[in-house]
Residue, then its C-alpha position, 0 to 999 in steps of 0.5 A: x927840044x923846043x919849048x913847044x915840043x916839051x909842052x906837047x910831050x908833057x901835056x898828057x897827065x902821066x907822061x912825066x911819070x912815064x919818062x921818069x920811070x923809064x930813066x930810073x929803069x935805064x939807070x938801074x940796069x946800067x948799074x947792074x950791067x956795070x957794077x964795078x964802074x958804079x962802085x968806082x963812081x961812088x968811091x970817087x964821088x965820096x972822095x970829092x965830097x970828103x975833100x970839099x967837106x974838109x976844106x969847108x971845116x978848115x975854112x970855117x976854123x980860120x974865118x969864124x973866130x968865135x966858133x973855132x975848134x981844134x977838133x973841127x980843123x983836125x976833122x977837116x984835115x982828116x976829111x981832106x986826106x980821106x978824099x985824096x985817098x979815095x980818089x988816088x986809090x979807089x980800089x983801096x977805098x972800096x975794100x975799106x967800105x966792104x970791110x966796114x960792111x962786113x964788120x957791121x954784119x958780123x957784129x950784128x949777126x953775133x948779137x942776134x944769135x946771143x939775143x935769140x939764145x937768151x930769148x929761147x925760154x920766153x919767145x916761141x919764134x926764137x929759132x927765126x931770130x937765130x936763123x937771121x943771126x946765123x945768116x947775117x954772121x955768114x954774110x959778114x964773114x963772106x964780105x970780110x973775106x972778099x970786101x969788094x962784095x960789100x960795096x957791090x952789094x950796095x950797088x945791087x941794092x941801089x940798082x934794084x931800088x931804081x928799077x922797082x921805083x921806075x916800074x912803079x912810076x910807069x904804072x902810076x903814069x899809065x894809071x894817070x893817063x887812063x884816068x885823064x881819058x875817062x874824066x877831065x882832070x883840069x876842068x877843060 
């Protein structure tokens, strides 16, 4: 697109919001249609991030004598190794992330159950806490049995966020365009 066409396209207030909203919805739908590919991309991106982060930590150890720490260099090598594993074996990395999500949900759910049972004598809605704890515990067990669900669940949440945000941007863009037609925004 030429610079003039770009200016014409975004001359009307709200057009940028409409474009951003449409792109967010397309992004969200692609994630929903291709969840495994999205999970793969997330794992590979994590791998590259971990490698770069590790190299930076190791370089900092050698180039900053005053700030040297053996823990920093050890952490750097661990990050590099984790990044290499993520890129070389993305399925294993996705499963590991799923296991972490499952363990988190299991521990959280059990703690909520214990809290609900302890609070039943002085909190009237303790049953809701108990139900939340049970649901969270079951979710944790399901994810631990099938760790891929944990990462795919995150992909689904991100896709939903993108679609909802896209819809809100479009509604805002339409509202801004209507406002521009009823009253001048820029004093022209």
